[in-house]
Backbone bond lengths (Angstrom), bond angles and torsions (degrees), N, CA, C in turn:
res aa  C-N    CA-C-N  psi(-1)  N-CA   C-N-CA  omega(-1)  CA-C   N-CA-C  phi
1 M - - - 1.446 - - 1.525 110.84 -
2 K 1.319 117.15 139.48 1.449 122.17 179.90 1.524 112.85 -114.11
3 T 1.304 117.14 -24.18 1.466 121.10 -175.21 1.517 109.59 -135.35
4 V 1.339 116.41 135.18 1.462 121.75 177.92 1.516 108.74 -115.50
5 L 1.323 115.84 127.03 1.458 122.94 176.76 1.522 108.75 -100.66
6 F 1.313 116.45 133.46 1.451 121.63 177.44 1.524 110.66 -118.62
7 D 1.319 115.14 129.40 1.462 120.08 164.42 1.526 107.35 -68.61
8 L 1.341 116.29 162.76 1.464 119.91 -178.48 1.523 111.84 -108.41
9 D 1.331 117.48 -69.01 1.463 121.10 -174.51 1.524 111.33 -66.00
10 G 1.329 115.57 120.16 1.454 120.79 -179.95 1.512 113.73 86.15
11 T 1.336 117.30 -11.70 1.468 121.67 179.47 1.528 109.55 -109.06
12 L 1.318 116.89 -70.77 1.464 120.31 174.84 1.523 111.81 -83.55
13 L 1.320 115.79 -26.65 1.470 121.59 -177.84 1.520 109.36 -121.82
14 P 1.325 118.45 103.77 1.466 119.61 179.52 1.523 111.40 -62.16
15 M 1.312 115.93 133.93 1.468 119.80 176.01 1.515 109.62 -162.27
16 E 1.321 114.38 156.61 1.458 121.56 170.15 1.520 105.23 -97.87
17 Q 1.326 116.38 109.43 1.458 122.50 -166.83 1.529 113.04 -56.02
18 E 1.319 117.48 -47.42 1.464 120.01 -176.96 1.527 110.99 -65.08
19 H 1.312 116.86 -40.34 1.462 121.45 179.15 1.526 110.30 -63.18
20 F 1.338 116.71 -45.19 1.455 120.68 179.63 1.526 110.87 -63.38
21 T 1.326 116.96 -42.44 1.462 120.87 -177.99 1.525 111.38 -61.41
22 K 1.325 117.31 -42.02 1.462 120.51 178.32 1.527 111.00 -62.00
23 A 1.319 116.58 -44.01 1.461 120.55 179.55 1.525 110.75 -65.43
24 Y 1.318 116.20 -38.33 1.464 121.21 178.92 1.531 110.82 -61.82
25 F 1.319 116.77 -48.68 1.457 119.49 -178.49 1.532 111.70 -66.75
26 K 1.293 116.87 -35.13 1.465 119.99 177.24 1.528 110.64 -61.86
27 A 1.324 116.19 -45.26 1.462 120.66 -179.18 1.520 111.64 -69.62
28 L 1.333 117.11 -43.66 1.463 120.37 -178.81 1.520 111.65 -65.30
29 S 1.333 116.82 -44.21 1.466 119.68 -177.88 1.522 110.77 -67.43
30 A 1.330 118.10 -34.05 1.468 120.39 176.90 1.525 110.53 -65.66
31 H 1.318 116.40 -42.31 1.466 120.50 179.26 1.519 111.05 -63.87
32 M 1.334 116.58 -45.08 1.460 119.35 -175.46 1.524 112.63 -80.19
33 A 1.345 118.06 -19.91 1.472 120.10 174.50 1.521 109.74 -62.10
34 A 1.315 116.30 -35.26 1.468 120.67 177.66 1.524 111.57 -67.88
35 N 1.344 116.04 -14.03 1.461 120.96 178.30 1.530 111.91 -108.21
36 G 1.334 116.30 15.80 1.459 120.40 172.38 1.510 116.32 93.28
37 Y 1.336 118.33 16.43 1.461 121.09 -179.20 1.523 109.82 -106.02
38 E 1.334 115.94 123.21 1.462 121.54 179.08 1.530 108.49 -67.76
39 P 1.341 118.30 126.08 1.468 121.09 -170.56 1.519 115.71 -54.69
40 Q 1.309 118.98 -49.87 1.458 119.59 -175.69 1.522 112.14 -66.58
41 K 1.321 116.56 -37.92 1.463 119.76 177.28 1.521 110.17 -67.15
42 L 1.318 116.33 -37.94 1.459 120.89 177.97 1.520 111.05 -62.41
43 I 1.336 116.48 -49.07 1.460 120.55 -178.55 1.528 110.82 -60.62
44 A 1.327 116.41 -42.73 1.467 120.14 178.72 1.524 110.98 -61.45
45 A 1.330 116.67 -39.35 1.462 120.83 -179.49 1.529 111.44 -69.20
46 V 1.334 116.46 -36.61 1.468 119.66 177.80 1.526 109.96 -65.67
47 W 1.330 116.89 -43.82 1.464 119.73 177.58 1.519 110.74 -61.38
48 K 1.330 116.69 -42.44 1.461 120.63 179.90 1.522 110.56 -62.09
49 G 1.329 116.58 -44.95 1.460 120.27 178.93 1.518 112.34 -64.88
50 T 1.342 116.16 -37.10 1.458 120.23 177.88 1.517 111.05 -64.25
51 K 1.320 116.37 -43.70 1.464 120.12 178.31 1.521 111.01 -61.98
52 A 1.338 116.71 -36.91 1.472 120.25 177.49 1.529 110.44 -63.60
53 M 1.333 117.08 -39.66 1.464 119.98 178.32 1.520 111.37 -66.35
54 L 1.316 116.50 -37.62 1.462 120.50 -176.39 1.524 112.84 -63.81
55 V 1.328 117.26 -22.62 1.468 120.45 178.63 1.519 111.56 -110.42
56 N 1.329 116.93 14.40 1.462 120.37 178.09 1.524 109.83 -58.22
57 D 1.344 115.43 138.47 1.466 120.17 -174.27 1.520 113.64 -103.60
58 G 1.328 116.76 12.02 1.454 119.35 177.49 1.506 115.14 93.59
59 A 1.332 117.87 -1.94 1.460 120.63 -177.15 1.528 112.50 -71.76
60 Q 1.336 116.80 -27.74 1.458 121.39 178.96 1.526 108.46 -153.04
61 T 1.314 116.71 169.54 1.456 119.03 -176.94 1.528 110.96 -68.09
62 N 1.311 114.83 157.02 1.461 119.60 175.88 1.531 111.02 -60.85
63 E 1.313 116.80 -33.53 1.458 120.77 178.93 1.529 110.58 -59.24
64 K 1.311 116.92 -47.20 1.463 120.42 -179.89 1.527 111.01 -64.75
65 V 1.325 115.68 -40.11 1.469 119.90 178.91 1.521 110.29 -62.40
66 F 1.339 116.36 -44.24 1.461 120.41 -177.56 1.519 111.47 -62.59
67 W 1.326 117.92 -50.76 1.467 119.45 -175.14 1.518 112.49 -71.79
68 H 1.327 117.00 -28.67 1.466 118.99 173.49 1.529 110.32 -63.57
69 S 1.341 115.80 -44.08 1.460 119.65 177.35 1.525 111.17 -63.04
70 F 1.319 116.63 -42.64 1.458 121.77 -178.84 1.521 111.05 -62.41
71 A 1.336 116.06 -39.25 1.464 120.99 -178.81 1.525 111.86 -66.41
72 E 1.324 117.05 -23.57 1.461 119.63 177.18 1.517 111.23 -64.05
73 D 1.333 116.65 -26.64 1.464 120.97 -179.10 1.521 113.22 -99.12
74 F 1.328 117.08 -30.11 1.462 119.73 -174.51 1.523 113.86 -117.23
75 G 1.320 116.94 -2.72 1.457 119.20 179.12 1.515 112.85 79.95
76 Q 1.324 115.47 -177.30 1.455 121.62 -174.71 1.524 113.29 -68.17
77 R 1.323 117.32 -14.68 1.468 119.62 178.71 1.521 111.41 -57.44
78 I 1.341 115.54 -25.33 1.449 118.61 -175.23 1.518 111.79 -60.93
79 Y 1.345 116.34 -32.89 1.460 118.94 -177.96 1.528 111.67 -68.28
80 D 1.315 116.08 -24.93 1.465 119.66 175.46 1.525 111.64 -79.08
81 D 1.335 115.75 -17.07 1.463 120.14 -175.28 1.522 113.85 -105.21
82 V 1.329 117.36 3.96 1.465 119.58 179.53 1.522 110.44 -55.84
83 A 1.325 116.89 -36.99 1.470 120.45 -179.84 1.525 111.70 -62.12
84 K 1.332 117.11 -29.45 1.462 120.25 178.99 1.526 110.71 -72.28
85 F 1.320 116.17 -34.47 1.456 119.33 173.53 1.530 110.29 -68.26
86 D 1.329 116.10 -42.63 1.466 119.77 177.81 1.530 110.62 -59.32
87 E 1.331 115.73 -36.90 1.458 120.48 179.17 1.527 111.27 -60.56
88 F 1.331 116.44 -36.23 1.462 120.11 177.25 1.519 110.64 -58.46
89 Y 1.331 116.95 -47.52 1.461 120.10 -178.15 1.525 111.65 -67.34
90 E 1.318 116.63 -32.57 1.459 120.35 -179.31 1.529 112.13 -75.84
91 T 1.338 117.71 -34.49 1.466 119.81 -169.33 1.524 115.12 -115.58
92 K 1.342 118.87 -23.94 1.467 120.61 -173.38 1.532 113.36 -116.63
93 F 1.314 116.92 -23.18 1.459 120.74 -171.49 1.525 112.59 -63.34
94 D 1.329 117.34 -33.45 1.463 120.54 -177.74 1.526 113.07 -60.52
95 A 1.324 117.08 -23.11 1.459 119.71 179.06 1.525 111.58 -63.34
96 L 1.327 116.87 -22.28 1.460 121.05 -178.57 1.528 112.82 -77.05
97 K 1.308 117.14 -6.37 1.466 120.51 175.59 1.525 110.38 -55.69
98 A 1.336 116.89 -34.19 1.461 121.57 -178.79 1.530 112.39 -64.28
99 E 1.337 116.84 -17.50 1.468 120.93 -179.74 1.523 111.97 -86.46
100 C 1.331 117.21 -3.66 1.461 121.57 -175.45 1.529 110.61 -113.57
101 G 1.293 115.56 162.41 1.453 121.01 174.25 1.523 110.73 -94.16
102 F 1.318 115.57 -165.92 1.462 121.05 178.64 1.515 107.95 -152.64
103 N 1.317 115.93 135.49 1.460 121.48 176.88 1.520 107.72 -132.41
104 A 1.320 117.16 107.98 1.461 121.52 -177.62 1.522 112.01 -59.74
105 R 1.325 117.97 -26.24 1.461 120.89 -179.48 1.525 111.45 -62.55
106 A 1.318 116.53 -31.56 1.464 119.95 -179.13 1.519 110.66 -61.42
107 A 1.328 116.46 -52.20 1.460 120.13 179.86 1.523 111.13 -64.57
108 Q 1.318 117.42 -36.90 1.462 120.54 179.33 1.525 111.16 -61.31
109 T 1.328 116.02 -42.76 1.460 120.42 -179.80 1.521 110.87 -64.18
110 V 1.319 116.08 -45.42 1.462 120.14 179.91 1.523 111.09 -62.85
111 K 1.317 116.75 -46.85 1.469 120.63 -176.52 1.528 111.52 -66.25
112 K 1.325 117.24 -33.46 1.459 120.50 177.48 1.526 110.66 -64.64
113 L 1.320 116.07 -42.75 1.457 119.83 178.08 1.524 111.17 -65.49
114 K 1.318 115.87 -42.49 1.462 120.47 179.75 1.527 110.31 -60.46
115 A 1.323 116.60 -42.08 1.469 121.11 -179.88 1.526 111.70 -64.14
116 R 1.325 116.25 -26.56 1.463 120.82 178.18 1.522 112.49 -85.08
117 G 1.333 116.87 -1.78 1.454 120.58 178.22 1.511 114.74 86.90
118 V 1.326 116.81 13.19 1.464 120.74 178.85 1.532 109.06 -75.90
119 R 1.332 116.21 135.80 1.462 119.74 176.05 1.524 109.33 -76.25
120 L 1.318 115.95 137.04 1.461 121.81 -175.82 1.526 110.62 -123.03
121 V 1.323 115.21 142.40 1.466 122.65 176.37 1.521 108.17 -125.73
122 L 1.320 116.82 134.10 1.452 120.45 171.28 1.517 107.37 -90.67
123 A 1.318 115.57 105.81 1.463 121.89 -173.34 1.520 110.23 -106.84
124 S 1.331 115.22 64.84 1.460 121.49 175.11 1.524 108.35 -88.60
125 N 1.324 116.96 144.04 1.459 119.42 -177.00 1.533 109.33 -52.79
126 P 1.329 118.83 121.79 1.462 121.95 -168.10 1.532 114.11 -83.22
127 V 1.324 114.99 65.66 1.462 120.70 179.03 1.528 111.40 -110.49
128 F 1.340 116.75 7.38 1.457 122.67 179.44 1.525 109.95 -123.94
129 P 1.342 116.71 160.12 1.464 119.88 168.53 1.527 110.20 -64.35
130 L 1.324 116.15 160.84 1.459 121.29 -178.58 1.527 111.68 -55.35
131 T 1.334 117.51 -39.92 1.462 120.97 -178.10 1.522 111.97 -54.63
132 A 1.326 117.11 -41.37 1.463 120.89 -178.56 1.524 111.39 -66.27
133 H 1.327 117.22 -36.57 1.457 120.17 178.14 1.527 110.85 -70.08
134 V 1.319 116.32 -42.33 1.466 120.14 -178.99 1.525 110.85 -64.52
135 K 1.318 116.98 -42.21 1.466 119.47 -179.67 1.523 110.97 -64.95
136 R 1.323 117.90 -43.00 1.466 119.65 179.13 1.528 110.97 -65.42
137 M 1.322 116.49 -35.89 1.449 120.64 175.73 1.525 110.83 -60.60
138 R 1.318 115.85 -42.40 1.462 119.66 179.79 1.518 111.45 -66.41
139 W 1.334 116.88 -33.93 1.469 119.14 176.19 1.527 110.35 -60.17
140 A 1.324 115.92 -29.51 1.466 120.96 -179.42 1.524 111.95 -84.78
141 G 1.335 117.26 2.99 1.454 121.02 178.30 1.511 114.32 86.52
142 L 1.338 116.72 21.78 1.456 121.91 -176.16 1.519 111.30 -117.36
143 D 1.326 114.56 166.29 1.451 121.67 -178.81 1.528 109.07 -124.83
144 E 1.316 117.01 143.00 1.464 120.24 -177.15 1.528 112.79 -61.55
145 N 1.321 117.47 -25.56 1.461 120.50 -179.00 1.522 112.73 -71.82
146 E 1.319 116.98 -9.15 1.463 120.41 177.42 1.526 112.03 -80.03
147 F 1.331 116.72 -8.56 1.461 121.08 -175.70 1.528 110.51 -118.48
148 C 1.327 115.51 138.06 1.457 119.58 177.91 1.516 112.03 -80.37
149 H 1.321 116.78 -17.28 1.468 120.77 -179.67 1.521 108.58 -155.92
150 I 1.330 115.99 138.19 1.460 122.78 176.54 1.521 107.39 -126.90
151 T 1.309 117.22 119.92 1.457 118.48 178.87 1.530 109.83 -76.45
152 S 1.325 115.13 138.96 1.459 122.05 176.73 1.520 107.59 -149.30
153 Y 1.321 117.04 173.38 1.462 117.09 -176.31 1.525 112.25 -69.88
154 S 1.329 117.93 -15.09 1.461 120.76 -179.90 1.523 113.35 -80.01
155 V 1.340 117.09 -26.65 1.462 119.94 -174.13 1.520 113.32 -114.81
156 S 1.311 117.85 -7.43 1.467 121.34 -177.60 1.514 110.91 -107.73
157 S 1.328 114.99 145.00 1.466 120.96 -179.53 1.521 112.15 -118.40
158 Y 1.305 115.81 8.96 1.469 123.51 174.88 1.522 107.32 -139.59
159 C 1.321 115.70 169.57 1.462 122.21 173.21 1.519 109.00 -131.42
160 K 1.308 115.39 164.36 1.465 120.03 168.25 1.525 107.85 -65.32
161 P 1.322 119.78 144.53 1.468 126.73 9.72 1.529 114.44 -97.08
162 S 1.335 118.49 17.23 1.459 120.33 -177.50 1.520 111.64 -60.59
163 A 1.326 116.00 134.64 1.465 119.82 174.05 1.524 109.90 -62.88
164 G 1.349 115.86 -24.20 1.459 119.89 177.68 1.512 112.63 -61.32
165 Y 1.328 116.72 -30.74 1.469 121.02 177.86 1.521 110.42 -61.85
166 Y 1.320 115.81 -45.31 1.461 120.44 -177.95 1.526 111.26 -73.36
167 A 1.322 116.66 -37.60 1.467 120.04 177.14 1.527 110.41 -64.27
168 E 1.323 116.93 -37.67 1.462 121.00 178.99 1.526 110.97 -64.12
169 I 1.321 117.15 -40.21 1.467 120.37 177.11 1.527 109.76 -59.84
170 A 1.333 116.74 -48.03 1.461 120.32 -178.95 1.525 110.96 -58.73
171 R 1.333 116.97 -43.21 1.464 120.03 178.26 1.523 111.07 -63.45
172 T 1.315 115.94 -43.19 1.459 120.58 -176.09 1.518 112.16 -62.23
173 I 1.325 116.91 -40.22 1.474 119.96 -177.87 1.521 112.34 -92.39
174 G 1.338 116.76 -0.22 1.454 120.74 177.86 1.505 113.86 68.60
175 E 1.326 116.28 39.30 1.468 121.68 -177.51 1.522 109.78 -123.17
176 D 1.318 116.42 143.76 1.454 120.78 172.52 1.520 108.08 -71.41
177 A 1.327 116.72 133.33 1.462 120.77 -177.68 1.526 112.07 -56.44
178 K 1.316 117.33 -31.49 1.471 119.96 -178.36 1.523 111.69 -67.52
179 N 1.331 117.49 -14.89 1.455 121.62 177.91 1.519 112.50 -96.91
180 C 1.335 116.52 13.61 1.465 121.85 -178.25 1.526 110.55 -118.00
181 V 1.331 115.22 151.81 1.464 120.98 173.07 1.515 107.95 -132.09
182 M 1.321 116.04 133.91 1.465 122.93 -179.76 1.518 109.52 -103.35
183 I 1.340 115.51 127.90 1.462 121.77 177.94 1.519 107.97 -110.37
184 G 1.329 116.93 123.42 1.454 119.29 179.47 1.513 112.25 -159.19
185 N 1.338 115.17 166.18 1.464 121.13 -177.10 1.519 113.53 -106.32
186 D 1.328 117.14 -4.19 1.461 120.99 -174.67 1.526 109.50 -109.16
187 V 1.322 116.08 114.57 1.467 120.30 -176.99 1.518 111.32 -59.77
188 S 1.325 117.05 -44.72 1.464 121.03 -175.44 1.518 112.98 -71.61
189 D 1.333 117.49 -36.13 1.459 121.21 -173.85 1.518 114.04 -92.76
190 D 1.332 117.43 -37.16 1.458 120.72 -170.68 1.525 114.07 -96.95
191 M 1.308 117.44 -34.88 1.453 119.50 -176.58 1.535 113.85 -70.70
192 P 1.352 120.86 -21.77 1.464 119.64 174.17 1.523 114.73 -61.64
193 A 1.331 118.25 -7.64 1.464 119.78 172.82 1.527 109.97 -56.60
194 R 1.322 115.86 -27.91 1.470 119.95 178.99 1.525 111.15 -64.50
195 D 1.341 116.70 -30.26 1.460 120.44 178.05 1.524 111.81 -68.12
196 A 1.333 116.65 -20.75 1.470 121.28 177.33 1.519 111.54 -91.24
197 G 1.340 116.91 0.24 1.456 121.00 177.71 1.511 114.48 100.87
198 M 1.327 118.38 4.51 1.459 121.92 -179.89 1.520 111.30 -87.85
199 D 1.313 115.69 157.18 1.454 120.81 167.83 1.533 106.52 -80.53
200 V 1.333 117.03 160.92 1.465 120.18 -178.21 1.520 110.19 -140.08
201 F 1.322 114.65 155.17 1.466 121.79 170.94 1.518 107.08 -137.42
202 L 1.331 116.30 129.05 1.454 122.37 -179.15 1.520 109.76 -96.39
203 L 1.321 116.02 110.69 1.464 120.73 177.76 1.521 108.64 -80.32
204 T 1.308 116.64 119.51 1.465 120.24 -172.87 1.519 113.59 -89.40
205 D 1.333 118.62 -6.70 1.463 119.96 166.84 1.530 106.06 -65.56
206 N 1.320 117.67 129.19 1.473 121.44 -178.48 1.529 111.82 58.83
207 L 1.319 116.54 37.39 1.466 121.33 -178.39 1.526 111.60 -58.65
208 L 1.341 115.92 134.47 1.456 122.74 171.96 1.524 107.94 -117.37
209 N 1.323 116.06 124.04 1.457 121.37 179.82 1.521 107.47 -147.52
210 A 1.328 115.03 69.29 1.461 121.66 -171.36 1.521 112.92 -59.60
211 R 1.316 117.23 -30.53 1.463 120.51 -176.03 1.524 112.43 -96.44
212 G 1.317 117.05 1.98 1.453 120.00 -179.84 1.515 113.40 63.78
213 A 1.323 117.04 36.00 1.462 121.34 -177.59 1.526 111.06 -68.22
214 D 1.310 115.82 153.68 1.458 121.77 174.74 1.527 108.16 -70.06
215 I 1.319 117.97 121.99 1.457 120.91 -177.23 1.531 112.87 -105.98
216 T 1.316 116.44 7.11 1.465 119.37 -176.44 1.527 112.05 -69.05
217 C 1.326 117.15 -14.93 1.465 120.27 -179.71 1.525 112.72 -82.10
218 Y 1.333 117.69 -5.21 1.460 121.36 -176.52 1.529 111.07 -108.40
219 R 1.330 116.45 143.36 1.456 118.72 163.83 1.516 106.85 -64.92
220 R 1.327 117.56 136.17 1.457 118.61 -170.22 1.526 109.98 -157.28
221 G 1.319 115.00 167.20 1.451 121.23 176.87 1.513 110.72 144.59
222 G 1.349 115.44 -170.51 1.451 121.34 178.10 1.522 110.69 -86.55
223 F 1.332 116.45 -162.08 1.462 119.30 -175.48 1.527 112.86 -68.90
224 D 1.318 118.79 -28.89 1.462 119.79 175.16 1.526 109.99 -61.51
225 E 1.323 116.00 -47.39 1.463 120.79 -179.80 1.529 111.17 -68.52
226 L 1.338 116.11 -35.87 1.465 119.54 178.28 1.525 110.75 -64.02
227 D 1.321 117.01 -45.85 1.459 119.81 -179.31 1.532 110.76 -62.06
228 A 1.316 116.58 -39.47 1.469 119.94 178.03 1.526 110.49 -64.42
229 F 1.322 116.21 -42.22 1.471 121.31 178.39 1.519 110.57 -61.05
230 L 1.333 116.76 -44.94 1.465 120.25 -178.48 1.515 111.39 -67.39
231 D 1.337 117.26 -35.57 1.455 120.09 176.63 1.521 111.40 -63.17
232 E 1.334 116.52 -31.15 1.445 121.14 179.76 1.520 112.89 -77.21
233 T 1.325 116.48 -36.08 1.463 120.38 -165.25 1.521 115.63 -111.37
234 V 1.320 118.82 -14.99 1.468 119.98 -175.94 1.521 109.79 -112.71
């Protein structure tokens, strides 16, 4: 293996997804209400845009898909207000750190690989601007310079669980998918990297398995098992 991909939420950054999402929407809607956006309509539009990104077929970036969907509800004015949304991520998003946990082992594992010269990718589902991914990474004790590529809605044209998302990463970094391994905690979102030709490891800390899938086919475990797996394969 030459490149290791890491999921962020629930993998490097412990969190209870539903709890975090509620806090996120509360903060975002409060910020945008001051800019003339009715909270419930805003939240509905964000969900609609997110769903549009999740089924993006690679024809355009997730960013373009999201704002096109948003404009269907709020009109062209939205393009003049993108900076106000960006302002939220720059000035208010950090407050959500309190909604997340912290696991020092996550940063230790990443830094150990980096010190060995392994190429690293932050493969968080690209439904946010880059700023949101970088800030959450920092909450986990990491730095953006430790990664050769960070997926975000500006640079990605697919989302998890599409195999196209993982294939796009491999193309972007100029790596054969067979030389990559994806580490994640979500069976439905992260394990499809195998469909793109990557190896996978299922981190069972904060395990998500909404469909109750059989996980015995995956190498899996906590950070002790992950470190042993990486020592074997990278």
